[in-house]
Legacy VTK file of the C-alpha trace (Angstrom):
# vtk DataFile Version 3.0
C-alpha trace
ASCII
DATASET POLYDATA
POINTS 513 float
-0.031 -0.072 -0.017
3.077 2.492 0.879
4.795 1.110 -2.041
1.964 2.052 -4.600
1.626 5.470 -2.758
5.559 5.927 -3.230
5.239 4.762 -6.809
2.326 7.464 -7.559
4.046 10.332 -5.976
7.276 9.496 -8.146
5.128 9.257 -10.978
3.281 12.596 -10.420
6.764 13.969 -9.372
8.242 12.863 -12.928
5.243 13.696 -15.007
5.416 17.330 -13.501
8.966 17.552 -14.356
8.297 16.317 -17.724
5.278 19.300 -18.120
7.364 21.718 -16.614
10.127 20.944 -19.115
7.982 20.960 -22.149
6.508 24.125 -20.750
9.694 25.920 -20.653
10.669 24.903 -24.015
7.684 26.531 -25.538
7.892 29.290 -23.966
11.207 29.857 -24.764
10.366 29.175 -28.520
8.125 31.908 -28.261
10.273 34.259 -27.063
12.308 33.467 -29.632
10.126 33.697 -32.342
8.953 37.447 -31.044
12.672 38.160 -30.415
13.331 37.354 -34.435
9.823 38.852 -35.255
11.167 42.244 -33.240
14.893 42.160 -34.631
13.380 42.070 -38.296
11.167 44.580 -37.587
14.089 47.163 -36.177
16.129 45.874 -39.118
13.683 46.899 -41.606
12.876 50.318 -39.681
17.203 50.948 -39.573
17.556 50.186 -43.466
14.227 52.375 -44.503
15.678 55.194 -42.409
19.105 54.673 -43.991
17.928 54.517 -47.612
15.835 57.506 -46.689
18.648 59.187 -45.640
20.985 58.467 -48.311
18.203 59.685 -51.289
17.432 62.620 -49.324
21.576 63.451 -49.003
22.119 62.654 -52.421
19.036 64.564 -53.723
20.246 67.694 -51.676
23.951 67.514 -53.107
22.797 67.317 -56.843
20.142 69.902 -56.469
22.923 72.300 -54.572
25.362 71.256 -57.373
22.820 72.066 -60.475
21.706 75.192 -58.413
25.618 76.488 -58.436
26.028 75.206 -62.074
23.219 76.912 -63.526
23.688 80.383 -61.920
25.972 82.458 -63.739
29.520 83.286 -62.022
28.605 87.087 -63.156
25.975 87.151 -60.613
27.969 86.366 -57.842
31.260 87.735 -58.175
30.871 91.054 -60.513
29.708 94.348 -59.319
26.917 95.471 -61.643
24.180 97.916 -61.429
22.461 95.519 -63.959
22.033 92.872 -61.528
19.923 94.834 -59.030
22.106 94.433 -56.070
21.324 96.802 -53.446
25.062 97.829 -52.809
28.452 97.025 -54.783
29.888 93.478 -53.984
33.333 92.980 -53.177
35.512 91.315 -55.758
35.869 87.898 -54.612
38.779 85.183 -55.619
37.095 82.297 -57.605
38.403 79.832 -55.008
36.077 81.439 -52.536
32.865 80.662 -54.865
30.857 77.841 -53.195
30.307 75.679 -56.526
34.002 74.937 -56.561
32.781 72.233 -53.460
29.796 70.867 -54.996
30.581 68.790 -58.164
27.454 66.991 -60.088
28.076 63.034 -60.314
29.466 61.455 -63.046
27.101 60.234 -65.433
27.592 56.375 -66.283
27.253 55.325 -69.805
28.982 53.213 -72.278
31.004 55.032 -74.657
30.469 55.022 -78.252
33.875 56.452 -79.400
35.834 59.405 -78.993
35.181 62.835 -80.557
38.025 64.988 -81.495
37.429 68.682 -82.807
39.154 71.421 -84.233
37.555 74.682 -84.103
37.824 77.556 -86.960
37.575 81.333 -86.532
37.492 83.712 -83.825
36.833 83.270 -80.228
33.213 83.902 -80.509
32.747 81.347 -83.576
34.654 78.908 -81.714
32.453 79.274 -78.437
29.433 78.467 -80.043
31.201 75.516 -81.832
32.448 74.182 -78.630
28.670 74.290 -77.108
27.512 72.527 -80.272
30.018 69.766 -79.783
29.288 69.319 -76.596
25.606 68.701 -77.396
26.708 66.372 -79.796
28.911 64.366 -77.733
26.133 64.007 -75.321
23.280 62.702 -77.451
25.801 60.307 -79.387
27.258 59.015 -76.078
31.065 59.813 -76.907
33.613 60.896 -75.001
34.645 64.409 -75.953
38.456 65.387 -76.093
39.058 68.808 -75.278
38.654 70.987 -78.399
41.901 72.331 -80.358
41.391 76.355 -80.615
42.162 77.570 -84.168
45.725 78.499 -84.802
46.101 79.059 -88.462
43.449 81.713 -89.635
43.933 85.477 -89.892
44.838 86.128 -86.313
47.130 83.124 -85.915
46.724 82.677 -82.438
48.828 80.184 -80.683
46.251 80.048 -77.536
45.544 76.428 -76.211
42.222 76.246 -74.537
43.344 76.655 -71.302
44.941 79.378 -72.364
41.711 81.033 -72.461
39.011 78.699 -70.877
39.186 77.139 -67.098
39.885 73.440 -68.392
39.325 72.185 -64.879
35.864 73.770 -64.862
34.691 72.938 -68.030
35.765 69.206 -67.395
34.028 68.810 -64.050
31.172 71.066 -64.561
29.825 68.873 -67.060
30.550 65.702 -65.617
27.015 64.639 -65.281
26.339 64.933 -68.890
29.438 63.959 -70.870
32.886 62.735 -70.246
35.754 64.833 -71.495
39.309 64.095 -71.760
42.376 66.228 -72.068
43.584 63.729 -74.624
42.956 60.445 -76.026
44.199 57.382 -74.442
47.824 56.581 -75.243
46.719 53.284 -77.597
44.463 55.700 -79.553
47.002 58.938 -79.085
49.681 56.727 -81.091
47.037 56.184 -84.012
46.472 59.994 -83.963
50.052 60.369 -84.295
50.673 58.535 -87.533
47.425 60.350 -89.268
45.412 57.502 -89.290
42.211 59.015 -87.691
39.159 59.307 -89.716
38.712 63.251 -90.365
35.506 65.055 -92.045
33.997 68.652 -91.854
30.036 68.341 -90.843
26.979 69.977 -92.933
26.424 72.907 -92.207
23.149 73.791 -89.912
22.323 69.818 -89.515
20.068 68.762 -87.201
20.506 66.085 -84.798
19.071 63.089 -86.910
22.052 63.755 -89.156
24.540 63.181 -86.578
22.782 59.749 -85.552
22.188 58.240 -88.958
24.951 59.780 -90.687
28.360 60.530 -87.893
27.130 57.754 -85.571
28.217 55.047 -87.713
31.353 56.513 -88.282
32.552 56.159 -84.504
31.186 52.317 -84.609
33.641 51.929 -87.628
36.338 54.278 -86.771
36.437 54.400 -82.724
37.892 57.881 -82.732
36.337 60.392 -85.402
38.006 64.275 -86.256
35.716 67.236 -86.778
37.844 69.601 -88.695
35.012 72.157 -89.134
32.766 72.972 -86.501
31.216 76.742 -87.056
27.603 76.318 -87.623
27.466 73.074 -87.742
24.121 72.066 -85.702
20.671 73.443 -86.594
19.260 76.825 -84.527
15.944 74.413 -84.314
13.802 71.500 -84.052
16.191 69.979 -81.571
15.403 68.395 -78.357
15.040 70.904 -75.236
17.451 69.125 -73.220
20.309 69.631 -76.053
19.200 73.118 -76.141
19.529 73.807 -72.536
22.791 72.079 -72.433
23.794 74.199 -75.245
23.162 77.138 -72.932
24.702 75.607 -69.863
28.046 74.876 -71.659
27.565 78.489 -73.149
26.553 80.143 -69.648
28.657 78.597 -67.414
30.968 75.941 -68.252
33.171 78.148 -70.558
34.164 80.112 -67.839
37.669 82.208 -69.297
40.776 81.576 -66.814
41.326 83.434 -63.336
43.867 85.598 -64.989
41.507 86.658 -68.028
38.488 87.559 -65.193
40.664 89.082 -62.722
41.710 91.895 -65.527
38.319 91.847 -66.744
36.722 92.856 -63.241
39.742 95.423 -63.006
38.569 97.144 -66.486
34.994 96.744 -65.363
35.411 98.372 -62.016
37.656 100.793 -63.533
34.796 102.023 -65.734
32.408 102.165 -63.202
33.973 104.008 -60.866
33.659 107.098 -63.195
29.476 105.967 -63.879
27.912 104.259 -66.510
29.503 103.609 -69.698
28.691 102.293 -72.910
30.321 99.524 -75.010
30.782 100.141 -78.565
31.934 96.692 -80.907
33.159 98.789 -83.446
33.929 96.007 -85.955
35.984 97.930 -88.390
38.863 96.344 -88.406
41.047 94.709 -91.503
40.031 91.320 -91.249
36.521 92.093 -91.322
37.039 94.857 -94.241
38.853 92.211 -96.487
36.112 89.410 -95.686
33.262 91.605 -96.516
34.803 93.906 -99.067
33.446 96.866 -97.681
35.551 99.872 -98.258
33.638 103.108 -97.784
36.355 105.651 -96.747
39.477 104.007 -97.623
41.837 105.147 -100.128
42.986 103.068 -103.311
46.106 101.800 -101.455
43.918 100.629 -98.870
41.308 99.327 -101.220
43.816 97.140 -102.623
45.507 96.362 -99.600
41.847 94.614 -98.872
41.382 92.976 -102.042
44.959 91.162 -101.844
44.013 90.103 -98.602
41.009 89.179 -99.850
42.297 86.581 -102.604
44.709 85.178 -100.052
42.586 83.198 -98.004
41.094 80.432 -99.864
38.087 79.881 -97.701
36.709 83.089 -98.231
34.701 82.211 -101.021
33.350 85.229 -102.173
35.984 87.229 -104.025
34.388 90.196 -106.227
32.510 92.455 -104.285
30.732 95.698 -105.046
31.198 97.487 -102.030
28.315 100.282 -102.590
25.986 98.021 -103.473
26.595 95.624 -100.200
26.671 98.808 -98.122
23.011 99.916 -99.574
21.980 96.443 -98.310
23.088 96.882 -94.511
25.604 94.204 -95.330
28.491 96.207 -93.880
29.677 97.451 -90.704
29.616 100.735 -89.904
32.368 103.189 -90.648
33.777 105.163 -87.204
32.322 108.643 -88.725
28.937 106.680 -89.751
28.973 105.221 -85.968
29.217 109.085 -84.785
26.529 110.021 -86.326
24.214 107.382 -85.376
25.036 107.564 -81.631
24.798 111.198 -81.671
21.136 111.014 -83.728
20.224 108.375 -80.607
20.614 110.841 -78.316
23.769 109.371 -76.366
25.706 111.592 -73.968
28.267 112.865 -75.659
30.063 112.839 -72.131
29.505 109.033 -71.481
32.177 106.660 -71.376
32.401 104.842 -74.376
34.571 101.678 -74.375
35.944 100.507 -77.507
35.530 96.650 -77.849
37.688 95.422 -81.144
41.216 95.172 -82.292
43.074 97.824 -84.316
40.795 99.983 -86.334
41.808 100.140 -89.473
42.598 103.149 -90.713
44.242 104.258 -86.874
43.512 107.681 -85.681
42.691 109.307 -89.216
39.408 106.895 -88.991
38.597 107.795 -85.268
39.215 111.365 -85.579
35.358 112.464 -86.134
33.960 109.770 -83.543
36.313 111.116 -80.942
35.300 114.441 -81.457
31.939 113.715 -80.657
32.515 111.768 -78.038
35.826 112.445 -76.294
35.581 110.017 -73.362
36.659 106.954 -75.614
38.877 104.598 -73.835
40.001 101.180 -74.799
41.875 98.292 -72.600
45.255 99.359 -73.761
44.423 102.730 -72.751
42.846 101.790 -69.522
45.514 99.318 -68.419
49.048 99.417 -67.980
51.472 97.839 -70.420
52.543 95.263 -68.081
48.941 94.042 -67.306
48.532 93.180 -71.094
51.898 91.463 -71.449
50.530 87.985 -71.350
47.915 88.524 -74.168
49.921 90.397 -76.378
49.561 88.372 -79.720
46.704 86.429 -78.311
43.713 87.785 -79.795
41.592 84.898 -78.245
42.540 86.563 -74.747
42.354 90.407 -75.655
38.640 89.361 -77.207
37.811 87.259 -73.904
38.671 90.689 -72.446
36.152 92.807 -74.610
33.583 89.954 -74.120
33.453 90.391 -70.308
33.531 94.207 -70.422
30.591 94.040 -72.893
28.407 91.714 -70.235
28.967 94.619 -68.022
28.146 97.349 -69.959
25.080 99.808 -69.563
24.539 99.892 -73.393
25.986 97.422 -75.848
26.447 98.720 -79.276
27.496 96.551 -82.136
28.057 98.313 -85.391
27.980 94.852 -87.096
26.161 91.632 -86.510
29.600 89.154 -86.374
29.778 86.404 -83.787
30.687 88.565 -80.923
27.866 90.857 -81.554
25.391 87.915 -81.567
27.100 85.986 -78.801
26.764 89.045 -76.483
23.538 89.901 -77.338
22.414 86.321 -76.394
24.165 86.740 -73.192
23.124 89.950 -72.468
19.198 88.500 -72.720
20.152 85.520 -70.508
21.360 88.045 -67.279
18.047 90.161 -67.562
17.812 91.608 -70.967
20.441 94.198 -70.667
20.108 97.051 -73.095
21.714 96.157 -76.598
20.934 98.678 -79.245
20.763 96.551 -82.399
21.086 98.970 -85.293
18.849 98.306 -88.512
22.075 99.193 -90.928
20.037 99.347 -94.101
17.912 101.831 -92.758
21.002 103.564 -91.277
22.838 103.824 -94.121
19.933 105.329 -96.269
19.171 107.943 -93.439
22.954 108.929 -93.269
22.604 108.925 -97.122
19.665 111.291 -97.144
21.509 113.537 -94.432
24.472 113.899 -96.050
22.507 114.950 -99.143
20.700 117.568 -97.317
17.292 115.719 -97.967
17.042 115.484 -93.922
17.899 118.235 -91.577
19.094 117.069 -88.279
16.186 116.957 -86.030
14.229 114.958 -88.793
17.369 112.351 -88.797
17.441 111.943 -85.462
13.754 111.446 -85.124
14.349 109.093 -87.807
16.837 107.374 -86.255
15.170 107.091 -82.967
11.916 105.919 -83.906
13.518 102.889 -86.076
15.239 101.801 -82.983
12.592 102.235 -80.094
12.095 98.618 -80.112
15.564 97.228 -80.845
17.141 97.192 -77.497
17.385 93.304 -77.075
14.585 92.950 -74.977
12.450 89.582 -74.812
11.142 88.610 -78.076
10.681 85.208 -79.884
13.249 83.772 -81.881
12.332 83.819 -85.877
12.436 80.077 -87.324
12.777 80.332 -91.221
12.399 76.503 -92.722
15.211 75.680 -94.868
16.935 78.805 -94.587
19.099 78.383 -91.294
21.270 81.523 -92.573
18.740 84.156 -92.481
16.919 82.831 -89.333
17.538 84.020 -85.656
20.724 82.829 -84.404
20.379 80.414 -81.419
23.137 81.813 -79.323
21.708 85.150 -80.120
18.146 84.300 -78.756
18.324 81.334 -76.732
14.434 81.461 -75.841
14.344 77.824 -74.351
16.856 78.896 -71.573
14.935 82.471 -70.616
11.571 80.768 -70.026
9.952 83.309 -71.874
8.695 81.980 -74.919
7.456 78.185 -75.169
7.508 78.055 -79.352
9.587 79.953 -81.832
7.882 82.190 -83.843
7.637 80.661 -87.498
8.246 82.440 -90.456
7.206 80.873 -93.886
LINES 1 514
513 0 1 2 3 4 5 6 7 8 9 10 11 12 13 14 15 16 17 18 19 20 21 22 23 24 25 26 27 28 29 30 31 32 33 34 35 36 37 38 39 40 41 42 43 44 45 46 47 48 49 50 51 52 53 54 55 56 57 58 59 60 61 62 63 64 65 66 67 68 69 70 71 72 73 74 75 76 77 78 79 80 81 82 83 84 85 86 87 88 89 90 91 92 93 94 95 96 97 98 99 100 101 102 103 104 105 106 107 108 109 110 111 112 113 114 115 116 117 118 119 120 121 122 123 124 125 126 127 128 129 130 131 132 133 134 135 136 137 138 139 140 141 142 143 144 145 146 147 148 149 150 151 152 153 154 155 156 157 158 159 160 161 162 163 164 165 166 167 168 169 170 171 172 173 174 175 176 177 178 179 180 181 182 183 184 185 186 187 188 189 190 191 192 193 194 195 196 197 198 199 200 201 202 203 204 205 206 207 208 209 210 211 212 213 214 215 216 217 218 219 220 221 222 223 224 225 226 227 228 229 230 231 232 233 234 235 236 237 238 239 240 241 242 243 244 245 246 247 248 249 250 251 252 253 254 255 256 257 258 259 260 261 262 263 264 265 266 267 268 269 270 271 272 273 274 275 276 277 278 279 280 281 282 283 284 285 286 287 288 289 290 291 292 293 294 295 296 297 298 299 300 301 302 303 304 305 306 307 308 309 310 311 312 313 314 315 316 317 318 319 320 321 322 323 324 325 326 327 328 329 330 331 332 333 334 335 336 337 338 339 340 341 342 343 344 345 346 347 348 349 350 351 352 353 354 355 356 357 358 359 360 361 362 363 364 365 366 367 368 369 370 371 372 373 374 375 376 377 378 379 380 381 382 383 384 385 386 387 388 389 390 391 392 393 394 395 396 397 398 399 400 401 402 403 404 405 406 407 408 409 410 411 412 413 414 415 416 417 418 419 420 421 422 423 424 425 426 427 428 429 430 431 432 433 434 435 436 437 438 439 440 441 442 443 444 445 446 447 448 449 450 451 452 453 454 455 456 457 458 459 460 461 462 463 464 465 466 467 468 469 470 471 472 473 474 475 476 477 478 479 480 481 482 483 484 485 486 487 488 489 490 491 492 493 494 495 496 497 498 499 500 501 502 503 504 505 506 507 508 509 510 511 512
């Protein structure tokens, strides 16, 4: 009896122990499951926060980079009445600017080949061409080799790209769009040295489909293609909006001049600004322009012969026999210094205003400038404002001299070009981008007609002046639509003169039949 009770007790103790052990295991398993579930939730939460933080930081950096890239440097560093600052801003060194810190992320893409470029023409012709070549490289997914500047034209300027433009800024500021190298990789460089690179001149005013259908296959075949002519090789219109805006981005931001040029430009602007408002006169009455255009009004026989010989000496200037007077009456000649003096006076320009002459050497020298200097005695040039030591690095480097004039022209209260050459066009467009700064766009055909009537006594001064003012009342560089003329790109508005896609003023260009 006692044994049975003892046995039952042992059994109960054993069962209780086993059940207790079972309960303990189940509790632990349950706790383990809960722990794993909580850990996973915490891990998901942590990962979500981390990814969100990375994305927000990336967006922030990109926005800062793009904001700094699109903001023109002149807004930050140059003192200007036209930028609507309450007080003049102190001059800063470019190294202190914040956008040197923020760089856009590199764009990763499959490289379809290497684009080599040899620019032709003067500074602003090459400037526009570089913008076009960057857009083409971006569209075709090419690697762009830093362009070579023209060294064989009339000016014989030996300047390299890095002598005129800030090459580091050019490469880095565009790295989110296109890969740019200073030179070909070594294995391809040897091919270039042996002159086995495929070279051609693209068709002028070509649409982007031409580059996709005709030029891209050449890269797929040869890997490296050299474009040896780049002026006006891309159409003004009917391009993707992204490419039009990229052309602007290159022109207004990526093509920054070297610090040496910009520092000297700021110095000239400050000297002019200290004495009050100033007008920049782009007086394109230079030997190369007169020889090229065949315009010889006011020249003596020896000068006419000299200009004619020069025109025949350059085979790429195709027009040789030119009727100077007929061309002038059509408004196709640059105004002479004498004509310019009459125009400025008739437009009511203050005779005491500072006039900065943005040009090279005026053909005929002081003899031809006499009437203009008499009517406007405060004529200045970079050579008269600066010491010879300031310009010693720029002598015989026409592109660097032109870059100085370009910067001063941007900052002027009024800009007056006497001919619609490349500098006049590009500066006009840049001033539009900076807020429609006043640019007097002379109707040369009407101007020479009024001048002839005045010289022949058919118009008195008051009538002459009134007609001149009325004719140019709306020709001040203000907002307007770009005119598109299908199949006649040379006659339509130049993209770089009025890049409306980048001004956010007009959605569609005005079309003309």
